[in-house]
Every structure is written in structure tokens, then in C-alpha cells.
N, C-alpha and C positions, 0 to 999 in steps of 0.2 A: 177323108184321109185314108190312104192305102199304104200297106207295107209292100214294097217291091223287092223281088228277089230274082236272082239269076244263078242257077246251079251249074255244076260242071258236066253233068251228063243226064240223059234220059233213058228210058227203057221200059220194057214190058216183061212180066214174069207171072207164073202162077201165084196164087195166094200162099203165104207162109202158113204153117200149121196154126199159129195164133190168130192170124187174120181170118182163116177159114172157120175157126171155132167161134169167134165173135160174130162173124157174118151169119152163121147159122142161127145164133141166138137173136141177132137183129131181125132176121126174116121172120122168126117165129113170134116175135114180140110186136111187130108192126101191127097197127099204126102207133103204138105206144113206145116206139124204139128210142125216143128221146131219153128213156130210162137209162140208157147206157152212156149218155153224155156226162162228162165230169170236168171239173175245173180246178184251177189253182190261182191264188192271189199272191203276188210278190210286192211287198212294200219296198219301194225304191231305197236302197241303202243310202245312208247319210253321205257317205263319201262319193256317191254318184250324183248328188244333187248340187245345184239345180239341174233338172233334166227336162229339156224341151221336148215337145211332141215330135218334132222332126228328128231329133237324136234318138228318141225311143223307137221310132219307126225304122231308123237305120239299124239299130242293134237287133231289133226283132227280125229284120230281113236277113241279117247274118245268122241268126238262130235257125231260120228256115233253110238257109243254104247249107248249113252244117248237117242238119238232120233230114235226110231224104224222105223219111216217113211223113213229114209235115207238108210235103208237096207230092204225095202219092194218092191217086184216086182210083176208083174201080171202073172197069168196063167189061161188059159181057162178050164183046166181039160179035154180037148178033144183030147190031143195028138198033138195039133197044136200050133205053136208059134204066139204070138201077135206082133212079130217083127222078121225080118229075118237077122239081123246082126247090127253092130254098125251104127247108123244113119238111120236105116231102117224105113220105114212107116209100119203101121199095116198090117199084112198079109191079102190078099184078101181071103185066105183059111179059115179064121175065119168066121163062119156063122154070119150074121148081128144080129141075136137074141141071140148069145152066150154071156152069162154074165160072164166076167172074175172074178176070185177071187184074193184077195191080199194074197201074200205069204211072210211072215216075215222070213228072213234068220238069222241064228245064227252067222256065221263067214264068213269072206271073205276078199277081198282086192279091193281097188279102185285105179286105176292108177292115177299118178300125172304128170302133164306137168310142167316142169321147164323151165323158160324163163327169158330173160333180157329185153323183150319188154315192152311197155306201158301196164299197167294192164287192162285198159279199152279195148284196142285192143285184148288182150288175152281173156278177157271175151267174146267178140264178136265171136272170133274164136271157143271157146269151145261151144258156144250156137248155132253155125251155122247149125248143123245137128240134126235131130230128134233122140231121145233116142230109143234104143231097149228095149221096155218096159218089156220084159220077160227075156232077157239075160244080161242086163246092170243094174248096181246099179244106182239109180235115182239121183246121185250126181257126177258132174265132178269138178275136183280140179286143179288149177294152182298155182304155186309158182313163184313169181317174185323175182329174187335174184340180189343183188348188185355184184360189181366186186370182193368182197372178199368172195362171195359164201353164205352170210347170207341173210335171207329172209326179204324183205321189204314190200311185199304185198301178201295177200292170196286171191285168186279168187275162188269163188264158183258159179257153174252153176247148177240150180235145174231143174229137171223134174217137171212139174206142178202137176203130180200125187202125188208127195212127199211133196210139200209145195206150199202155196200161198204167196203173198207179205208179209203179216204179219208174217206168219210162217218163212219166210226167215229172217226177221228182228230179230226174236227170236233166230234163229240159229246163226246169226252173233253176237248177244249180248252174247250168251253162249260161243261162240268161243273166244271172247275177254276176258271173265272171266276166261276161261281155260288157256289162255296165261298169264294172270296177276296173278291169284291166284291158278291155278292148279286144281280148282274144281268149280262147279256151286252150289250155296246154294239152299236149298229147295228140295221138293220131285220131283221125276221124273214125268213129265206131262203125261197124257194119250196118248196112241198110236192109230193109225188108227184101230188096232185090237180091242182095248177097245171101241172106238167110234162106230164101226160097230155093236158090240154086244149090246150096249145101244140103238142104233137106232132101232134095231129089237125087243127090249123088249117093254113092254106095255107103259112105260113112253115115249119112243121115238115115238111110234105109235100115242099117243095122240097129241104130237107136230105136227106130220106129218098131221094128220087129220084136225087140225085147219088151217094149211097152205093151204091144198088142197081146203078147202071151199072158201078161198079168190081167188085162181086161177080160180076155176070154175065159181064163181059169176062174176068176171071181164071178163073172156073169153067169156061170153055170151053177153057182151055189147060193147066190143072194136071193132074197125075195124079188119077184119080178118088178115090183115097185114098192116104195116104202109107204106111201099114202094111197091106199087102194080102196078106201071106203068113201063113197060120195055122201055129202050132207044133203038132207032133204030140202032145206030152204037156205041156200047160200045168200050172201049179201049182194047188194047191187051198188057199184060195180063189184065183180067177184074178187078182184085182187086188192088186198089191203096190207099196209105195213104198220106194225107196232114197234115202237122203240123204247127200250128200257135203258135208263142211264143210272148206274149204280156204283157208288164209291165202295160200298160193302163188297160187291162182287169183285171189284178191282183188287182190293186188299186181300181178299180170300184167295183169289187165283195167284197173286204174287207169293203168298205164303205156301200154298200147295206146291207151286213150281220150284220154289227154293228148297223145300224139304225133299222133294222127289228128285231133284237134280235134273229137271226137264224144262221145257219152255212153257210159257203161259198159253201159247197157241195150242200145244198138245193137250194141256189140261182142259181147255175149253172145247176142243174137238172131242175128247173122250166124254166129257160131261154131256155135251150136246147129243152125241150118239146114244148114250145111255138113256137119255130122256126120250129121244125119238123112238127107241125100242119100246119104252114104257107106254108111250102114247099110241103107237100103232099095233102093239102086241107081237112084233117080230123079234125073235131071239137073235137074229143076225141083222145088224144095221149096216147099210151101205150109204155113205155120204160122198159128195163130190167136192173136196176142198179145192179152192182156186190157188194154184201154185205159180210162183213168179217165173220159174224156169230160167233163172240167170246163173246156172251152175257153170256153164261154159265161160271161160275167161274172156273170149273175144266178144261175147254178147252181153257182158255185165253192164256196159255203159251205153247200150243201144237204146235209142228212143224209138220204140216200136211196141206192138202188143205181143208179148211172149207168154203172158199168163194163160193157162189152160186148166181144165178140170183134171184132177187126179181121181183115182178110185180108192177110197178108204173103206175097208171092210173090217168089222169088229163083232165078235161074239159077245153079246151083252146079256143074254138071258140067264137069270139066276146068279149073277155076279155082283159082288160089292163094288163100290167105286174104286177102291184100291186095286182090286183085281182088273177092272176095266182099264184103269190108267196104266198099269204095268204092261198090259197087252197093247195099249195104244201107241207106244213109242215105236216099236218095230213096224206096226201096221201103218203108221204115218210115213215112215221112211219108204215103204213100198209104194204108198200112194204118191209121194212126191216124185219118185222115179217114173211112175206111170204117166205123169202129167205131160211130159214132153213126148207127145204122140201125134201121129198123123190122123186127123179126124176122118179121112177117107177109110183108113184101116178100121177105125172104131165103128163107122157106119156099117161096113161089110160084116164085121164079126157080130155086131148087134143083130143084124138081120139073120145071120146064120144061127146064132144061139136062140134067138126068139123063135125061129122056125123049129128048131130041135125041141124046145121046151113047150111049144104050142101056145105061147103067149108073149106079148111084147115085154122086153126087159129094158128097163131104164129106171134108176133110182128116183129121179125128179126130187132130189133132196141135196142141197148144196150148202157149203160153208165157206165164207170168205173173210179171213182176218186181214183187214186193210191197214193195220198198224205197221209202223216201220221201226218202232223201238220196243224192246222186251225188257221189262223191269221185274226182278224177283226180289223178295224180301221176306225172310222167315220171322221177322221181329213183330209183326202186327199182332196185337192181343185181341182176345175174343170180345171183350167189352167194347173196345173201339169199333170193331167190325159190326157188331150187332147194333150199336147206336147209329152207325152210318146207314143201316137199312131204312131208318126213318126218313132219310133224305132221298130215297129212290123215287124216280119219276117215270111214268109211262105215258107216252103220247102216240097219236095216230097221224103221222105226217104225210101219208101218201095213200091214194086209192086210184085204180085204173082198171081197164078192161082186159088187157092181155099181159101174159108173162109166160116165158118159156120154161117155167118150173112150177112146182107145187109148194115148195118149202125152201126158202132162201134165208140163211142166217148170215148177217154181216156184223163184224166186230170192228169198232172204232175207238180211238182214244179221245174222250171228251174232257173238257176242262173240269167238270164236276164228277168224273168217274169213268168207268168202262161203259161204252155204248154198245148195246147188243140189239140190233133191229131184226125183226122177223117179217119178211115179205112172203105172204102165203096166199094160196088159192082157197077161198072160203068154201068152195065146193067140196074140199077135202079136209079142211081144218077151219072151223068157224072162228069168228073173232074172239069169242070167250075162251076157246081152246088156245088161241095164240097168246092171249094175255096170261092164261094159266101156265102155259109152257115157259114163258119168260120169268114169271114169278117163281116157278118151281126150279128153274135153272139157278137163280140167285140163291134160293134156300138150299139146294143140293150142295153148292160150292161152299157156302158159309158153314154148313154142317160138316162137310168133308174136311175143311181147314182145321177143325178143332176136335172132331169126334171120330175120325177114322184113324186107324193105326198106320200112320204114314211111314213108308220105307222108301229109300232111294230106288229109282228105276235102274235096272242093270243095263 
């Protein structure tokens, strides 16, 4: 079964800033670059049932036709492939300085996997191998069918070059509308082709210059890297992920954010930075928060990868949590503005500053809040929160050989509480240090919720 589509135009353009940023990360993580694949599961709305496989394919074709990123692949223009087959890593034959282009296709087909298994399991299977970035369309599709052959769930797995988390949510929303109404209201959102051309024009260059000034100023004062001490005996493989799921942390963060008049994301970013400073011994902490970059109205509904790293810098040495959080709000705003930047500018200024300082400068320390809903509530009492700490769980869901970072903190909303996962290079932070960091983060936030002098952030 295939999804067939026929769009209204084709074309070639340079990569957008978001595409370039994720492509750099993919290259540095290969052959473990399936790490960047992610998916969504849509339970077919009752009003759209019964849904035949043929009708589902028709609707999915309309989705791909509406969003050009879902039919955009890469090409180096050098006669070499950036992938060597389904699930392949980027080809070593591509020169490191080769800049791929994005190529929008007009027509084609996407294969569909039809299954009766659990949709979450099917999503994991479809995401388990890296995309062929030149030869494969950047969307994998699975249909879960009932015994009568009708579709109960639609599974989408995205190549990160085609969409980020917010872009995937827009795609799923549009898919639901197509199932229910047969159409999506409103104009077609801009495509990566359009964004790339805007970013290269004068207005885009002005935005890029402002961001570059922030990066260069801060790169001249931060520690060259946050995790700079190698561990004598790292684990094998060296990259591990620990995930803490804590209802207590969720309740504590909600209380702190409500009292301070700020977001739970800023609370977590401040606390995470404070602990990184404590672990590494640096009085200035630099973290790279992943920012959605959907501030421009015309890009708000675009299915593409707009998310990029911002630069968050905070003085944490000798400060209480209250002092750190008060400083975090303006620092976060500066970081969010810096995230919409040209990675080429960042590469050049990194080389310049590193040369001037006589050492390579890069934080290798990132923070990604993947939640879409922010809940704040000052009413949670201390007894309830401390009892909830007994429910906290810690697991080790992932290990691999390569990662383009040394310390990556991801925040998710789980059914049983706040999920905070730490993916780290054990050559710089051993597994026992990873577990201790997550446990200390929970303890810090619970203590701060009830034993700090909490005042609203101005």
C-alpha cells in the first residue's frame, strides 16, 4: 500500500537555518542518527469512522500535498548521496564542508505499513532506523487496523529535517481536520523553500546579525565547555540515558512558577543550570535550550523544523535558588531571541572566538522542554509533595555509541508526573553522576517550593 501525492510545484534551495542545525547534529551523531527520529499516533476520531485503508491513504496524500516539507529531500549537488539506502547513515563520501540543498519533489509515493499491533510499538519500529535523507521521503506511515480491516490508528514517524515537535503537532491537527472535514481551513503555510529564501534576503540577514552579536558576546565570557573533565573509566557504550519520572517534581515546579509569576520551563532551566554549575565547578553556566522559533506569525503554522539552540548564560556561583531564578527570566528571553540564528554565522564566530581564546568554545550542554502545556498551581502542600517523592522512578531506557553533545536534558509530561531524562556522555559524567544529578534536581525543587523566600520575578 502506498500514499500517492502530487504537489503544485518543485524547486531547490539552500537549507533553512533549522534544517542546517539539525543536519549538523545528524552528521555528528551518525551512525546512531535514528536518535533524531520521532513519531505521533493519531487515534481515528469516532466521527471519521469507519475509515478504510484506501480513504486513509487518500487523506494522508492530501496532507503531504499541503505541507511541502513532507516531500522535501536532500542533495549535495556533487553526484554523491547523503544516504546509501533505507535506514542508512550519511555517506562518508560526502565532504565535511559540502552544504546540501533541499529539493522539493512534485509527485511520488510513500509506502505504508499496515499492522494489527499496538500503535506505540509500531511507531517505535518505524523510528528504529535512520532515514535515507536523499532517497527516502521524510515521513513514514503506519496504519493500525481492526479485525474488520478498518483503520483505528494512524502512526506518523518524521525525519527531523522535515519537522520539529511543534511542526509534528500541526501536521497531526491538519490530519484530524482532513479526516473530519475533508479540508484544512486557511491559507497554505510557508514551506522550507520560502523560509530559506526569506532568511537569505536582507530582512533575514538583519535578524541573523542581532543573534550573532549575542552568541559572540557570551562566547567570550563563558567557560570553554561545561563538562571538561574526562572520566577514567567510562561505560560501554559511552552514551546513556537516565529518565526520572516524578510527580513530586511536577507539583513543586508548578508551585514555584505560580508564586514567582513565571513559567515552569524557566524554573526548570534555572534549577538545571544551578546544578550543572555545582557539578562542574563553574560559576557561570551556559546551556543551549531548544527554542521553537515560531514567533513570526507567518511561520506559526508551518510544518518544518524551526527549532534551534539558543544560548542561555547564567551566573550561578554563590547564589541562592531565589537569586538564580530571578536572573533566569531575562537570561531566558535573551536566549530565546538568539535561537533564530544562521548556523553558518555561529560556526564562523565560534572559530574566531576559539582562536582568540586559544581553546575550542562550545557548551556541549543542552536543555529541551518538549511539553506543549504549562500548568502552574500554588496550592500544592508540602506533605502531598513529599509523599509523592516515594512514587518517583528512575530507569535507563537508552544507550548508544555516538551523540553530538555531552549533557542533554529533556523534559516531558508523563502520565505519572514530570519526566526529566538526561542523556550524557559517560566519558564526562558517569552513570552514578547522572543518577545523582536527577535525584538532586528533584530535591532542590521540592526544597525550593517550601523553604525558599519566594518572591515574584519582576
